C-alpha positions as CSV (number, residue, x, y, z in Angstrom):
1,L,10.1,6.7,9.3
2,V,7.1,7.8,7.3
3,R,7.5,11.4,8.5
4,Q,11.2,11.4,7.7
5,Y,10.5,9.9,4.3
6,M,8.2,12.8,3.5
7,E,10.4,15.5,5.1
8,D,13.4,14.3,3.1
9,G,11.4,14.5,-0.2
10,W,11.2,10.9,-1.2
11,F,7.6,11.2,-2.3
12,P,6.4,10.8,-5.1
13,S,9.4,9.4,-7.0
14,G,10.8,7.0,-4.3
15,Q,14.2,8.9,-4.4
16,A,15.3,11.7,-2.1
17,N,14.7,15.1,-3.6
18,A,14.8,18.1,-1.3
19,E,12.4,20.0,-3.7
20,N,9.6,17.5,-2.8
21,A,10.0,17.8,0.9
22,I,6.8,18.3,2.9
23,N,5.9,18.3,6.6
24,P,3.1,15.7,6.7
25,S,0.2,16.1,9.1
26,G,-0.5,13.3,11.6
27,A,-3.6,12.4,9.6
28,L,-1.4,11.8,6.4
29,V,1.0,9.6,8.3
30,K,-1.9,7.6,9.7
31,A,-3.4,7.2,6.2
32,I,-0.1,6.0,4.8
33,L,0.3,3.4,7.5
34,L,-3.3,2.2,7.2
35,N,-3.4,2.1,3.4
36,G,-0.3,-0.2,3.2
37,G,-1.5,-2.7,5.9
38,Q,-1.2,-6.3,4.9
39,N,-3.8,-8.9,5.7
40,M,-2.8,-11.5,8.3
41,V,-3.8,-15.2,8.1
42,G,-4.2,-15.7,11.9
43,V,-3.2,-14.6,15.3
44,D,-1.2,-16.5,18.0
45,N,-1.9,-15.0,21.4
46,G,0.3,-17.6,23.1
47,S,-2.5,-19.6,24.7
48,G,-3.3,-22.2,22.1
49,P,-3.5,-22.7,18.4
50,V,-3.4,-19.9,15.8
51,F,-7.0,-18.7,15.1
52,N,-8.1,-17.3,11.8
53,V,-8.9,-13.6,11.4
54,Q,-10.6,-11.5,8.7
55,P,-9.4,-8.3,7.2
56,Y,-10.5,-5.2,9.1
57,D,-11.8,-7.2,12.1
58,S,-11.5,-6.1,15.8
59,V,-8.3,-8.3,16.2
60,V,-6.0,-7.3,13.3
61,N,-7.8,-4.1,12.1
62,F,-5.9,-2.9,9.0
63,G,-3.3,-5.7,9.3
64,R,0.4,-5.7,9.6
65,V,2.2,-2.4,8.8
66,S,4.4,-2.7,5.7
67,L,6.2,0.4,4.6
68,L,7.2,-1.3,1.3
69,H,3.4,-1.5,0.6
70,S,2.8,2.0,1.8
71,L,5.4,4.3,0.1
72,P,7.1,4.3,-3.3
73,L,10.8,3.2,-3.1
74,Q,12.6,3.2,-6.4
75,G,14.3,-0.2,-7.1
76,H,12.2,-2.0,-4.4
77,N,8.6,-1.6,-5.4
78,D,6.5,-0.2,-8.3
79,L,4.0,1.4,-6.1
80,G,2.2,4.4,-7.5
81,A,0.6,6.8,-5.0
82,W,-1.3,10.1,-4.9
83,M,-1.9,12.0,-1.7
84,T,-3.3,15.2,-0.6
85,D,-2.9,16.8,2.9
86,R,-4.4,19.5,5.0
87,E,-7.5,20.0,2.8
88,E,-10.0,22.0,4.8
89,I,-13.7,21.0,4.4
90,D,-16.4,23.0,6.1
91,D,-19.8,21.7,7.2
92,G,-22.0,21.1,4.2
93,E,-19.0,21.4,1.8
94,T,-17.7,18.7,-0.5
95,N,-14.4,18.1,-2.3
96,S,-13.8,15.6,-5.0
97,W,-10.8,14.4,-6.9
98,T,-10.3,12.4,-10.1
99,V,-7.4,10.0,-10.2
100,D,-6.2,8.5,-13.5
101,I,-5.0,4.9,-13.1
102,T,-4.5,4.2,-16.8
103,D,-0.7,4.4,-16.4
104,C,-0.6,1.9,-13.5
105,N,1.2,-1.3,-13.9
106,D,-1.5,-3.2,-12.1
107,A,-4.7,-1.2,-11.9
108,S,-6.5,-4.3,-10.5
109,E,-5.4,-3.2,-7.0
110,V,-6.5,0.3,-6.2
111,S,-6.8,1.4,-2.6
112,A,-8.1,4.6,-1.0
113,T,-7.9,5.7,2.6
114,L,-9.6,8.7,4.1
115,V,-8.5,10.1,7.4
116,W,-9.0,13.4,9.2
117,T,-8.2,15.4,12.2
118,D,-11.1,16.8,14.1
119,P,-10.9,20.5,15.0
120,P,-9.8,21.3,18.6
Protein backbone atom coordinates (compact mmCIF):
# COMPACT_ATOMS: atom_id res chain seq x y z
CA LEU A 1 0.00 0.00 0.00
CA VAL A 2 2.83 2.40 0.81
CA ARG A 3 4.54 1.72 -2.51
CA GLN A 4 1.26 2.19 -4.43
CA TYR A 5 0.58 5.43 -2.52
CA MET A 6 3.93 6.82 -3.67
CA GLU A 7 3.69 5.46 -7.22
CA ASP A 8 0.22 6.98 -7.64
CA GLY A 9 1.55 10.41 -6.57
CA TRP A 10 -0.34 10.85 -3.29
CA PHE A 11 2.69 12.35 -1.54
CA PRO A 12 3.04 15.14 -0.42
CA SER A 13 -0.51 16.51 -0.71
CA GLY A 14 -2.51 13.46 0.35
CA GLN A 15 -4.36 13.51 -2.99
CA ALA A 16 -3.46 11.52 -6.09
CA ASN A 17 -1.43 13.59 -8.55
CA ALA A 18 0.44 11.74 -11.31
CA GLU A 19 3.06 14.53 -11.44
CA ASN A 20 4.17 13.58 -7.91
CA ALA A 21 4.59 9.88 -8.66
CA ILE A 22 7.85 8.28 -7.52
CA ASN A 23 9.21 4.75 -7.32
CA PRO A 24 10.22 4.55 -3.63
CA SER A 25 13.18 2.50 -2.52
CA GLY A 26 12.68 -0.33 -0.06
CA ALA A 27 14.48 1.82 2.53
CA LEU A 28 11.94 4.65 2.10
CA VAL A 29 9.01 2.24 2.47
CA LYS A 30 10.63 0.90 5.64
CA ALA A 31 11.15 4.42 7.04
CA ILE A 32 7.51 5.34 6.38
CA LEU A 33 6.22 2.25 8.18
CA LEU A 34 8.59 2.67 11.14
CA ASN A 35 8.02 6.39 11.57
CA GLY A 36 4.24 6.02 11.88
CA GLY A 37 4.37 3.13 14.36
CA GLN A 38 2.04 3.55 17.32
CA ASN A 39 2.97 2.63 20.88
CA MET A 40 1.22 -0.37 22.38
CA VAL A 41 0.06 -0.71 25.98
CA GLY A 42 0.74 -4.41 26.30
CA VAL A 43 0.99 -7.77 24.60
CA ASP A 44 -1.24 -10.81 25.00
CA ASN A 45 0.59 -13.90 23.85
CA GLY A 46 -2.32 -16.20 24.73
CA SER A 47 -0.77 -17.81 27.78
CA GLY A 48 -1.85 -15.49 30.55
CA PRO A 49 -2.46 -11.86 31.37
CA VAL A 50 -1.46 -8.97 29.14
CA PHE A 51 2.03 -7.80 30.09
CA ASN A 52 3.22 -4.23 29.81
CA VAL A 53 5.69 -3.21 27.13
CA GLN A 54 7.83 -0.15 26.47
CA PRO A 55 8.25 1.68 23.17
CA TYR A 56 11.13 0.35 21.07
CA ASP A 57 11.64 -2.75 23.23
CA SER A 58 12.42 -6.24 21.88
CA VAL A 59 8.73 -7.23 21.99
CA VAL A 60 6.90 -4.46 20.11
CA ASN A 61 9.86 -2.67 18.50
CA PHE A 62 8.43 0.41 16.72
CA GLY A 63 4.84 -0.53 17.63
CA ARG A 64 1.69 -1.12 15.62
CA VAL A 65 1.78 -0.10 11.96
CA SER A 66 -0.60 2.77 11.22
CA LEU A 67 -0.71 4.14 7.70
CA LEU A 68 -2.90 7.01 8.92
CA HIS A 69 0.02 8.08 11.14
CA SER A 70 2.56 7.45 8.40
CA LEU A 71 1.31 9.23 5.27
CA PRO A 72 -0.66 12.42 4.59
CA LEU A 73 -4.23 11.68 3.50
CA GLN A 74 -6.31 14.76 2.80
CA GLY A 75 -9.55 14.81 4.79
CA HIS A 76 -8.37 12.08 7.17
CA ASN A 77 -5.31 13.53 8.93
CA ASP A 78 -3.28 16.72 9.06
CA LEU A 79 0.07 14.98 8.88
CA GLY A 80 2.91 16.96 7.39
CA ALA A 81 5.89 15.03 6.09
CA TRP A 82 9.20 15.58 4.36
CA MET A 83 11.14 12.72 2.80
CA THR A 84 14.23 12.19 0.77
CA ASP A 85 15.14 9.00 -1.04
CA ARG A 86 18.16 7.42 -2.70
CA GLU A 87 20.70 9.88 -1.30
CA GLU A 88 24.18 8.46 -1.74
CA ILE A 89 26.68 9.09 1.04
CA ASP A 90 30.26 7.88 0.68
CA ASP A 91 32.61 6.90 3.50
CA GLY A 92 33.64 9.98 5.45
CA GLU A 93 30.99 12.13 3.77
CA THR A 94 28.12 13.87 5.56
CA ASN A 95 24.80 15.27 4.40
CA SER A 96 22.57 17.59 6.41
CA TRP A 97 19.09 18.99 5.95
CA THR A 98 17.19 21.84 7.54
CA VAL A 99 13.48 21.30 8.05
CA ASP A 100 11.22 24.26 8.88
CA ILE A 101 8.40 23.22 11.23
CA THR A 102 7.02 26.71 11.91
CA ASP A 103 4.01 26.05 9.65
CA CYS A 104 3.07 22.82 11.44
CA ASN A 105 -0.27 22.60 13.24
CA ASP A 106 1.35 20.76 16.16
CA ALA A 107 5.12 21.14 16.19
CA SER A 108 5.26 19.45 19.62
CA GLU A 109 5.37 16.09 17.84
CA VAL A 110 8.26 15.88 15.42
CA SER A 111 9.63 12.50 14.43
CA ALA A 112 12.59 11.56 12.26
CA THR A 113 13.55 8.12 10.98
CA LEU A 114 16.80 7.26 9.23
CA VAL A 115 17.08 4.02 7.26
CA TRP A 116 19.51 2.85 4.63
CA THR A 117 20.34 0.04 2.28
CA ASP A 118 23.84 -1.36 2.50
CA PRO A 119 25.69 -1.72 -0.79
CA PRO A 120 25.74 -5.22 -2.25
